[in-house]
Residue, then its C-alpha position, 0 to 999 in steps of 0.5 A: g500500500e505504501t509503495a503504491n502511494l509513493n508511486r502515485q506521488l512520483e507520477r504526479a510530480e513527474a507529470q508536473y515536470a512535463a507541464l513546467a518544462a513545456e510552459l518554460a520552453a514556450r517562453s524561452g525565446l527559442g524557435a521550434f525544435n525541428g531536429t530528429k535526434l539529440p547529439l549525445w546521451p547525457l550520461s553513459g551507463a545502464i538503463t535501469s528503468g525504461f519509459g512506460p509501465r512500471w510498478g502498476g504506474f507509468h514511468n515517463g523517462l529513462d533511468i540511467a545508472a552510473p557511479k554517483y557524481s558522474p558528470i551529467r551533460a546537456a544532450a543538446a544545445g539550449r537554454v537552461v530554464t529550471v535549476g533546483k527543486p521546483y516542487l519542494a513545497y509538494g514534497d518532491t526533494a529531487t534536484g533537477v535541471i530543465i533545458a529548452h532546446g526549442s519552444n516545443f522541446s525540452t530535456l529534464y535531468g533529475h535526481l542530481d546531486d545537490s550537496s557536494r556537487p550541486p548543478i553548475v548551470s543557472v537559469g537563463q544560461y545557454v549551454q552547448a551539447g556535451q557541456v557538463i551541467a550537473f553530477e549524478g546524485m540520489t535526491g528525491w524518491t530514488t533507490g540508488p544513484h541514477l539520472h532520470f532523463m525526460t524528453i518533453v515534446n509539445g507539452r508531453a513526456v515522450d520516450p527519449l530513446p528515439y531521440l538519442p543517438 
């Protein structure tokens, strides 16, 4: 019962992230993203949970595991639109970065370290593909160090795999 309740809370938080990313991308001042692929993966590691049904709910990103403090890189050039814990008031303690790559396309990087190696980018900053933006951590609801990576297209979280090289 408690696991199901936590999973529902996690799904609600992740849905809020997709809505926030879409809203901020639309206001980013960037043109529409017309690319079909991101230039690179944000982290090298094993996919421990894919996009889709999980634990009786729905997982809206990829979980990529690697050693704690591994560098997280921007998957494409874009403008940083969120850094920190935007839903802390709702109990979500995950630290994340959202990058708009166009007015209709964003990537989210979640569960980032915020203690010894907090994110090294700031809102409004323009980043290049491959630029280190943060380090892998265990913030929020997590069972181990990993990156929760989302792609948000036209306001919806979509499977990141077709966009990754």
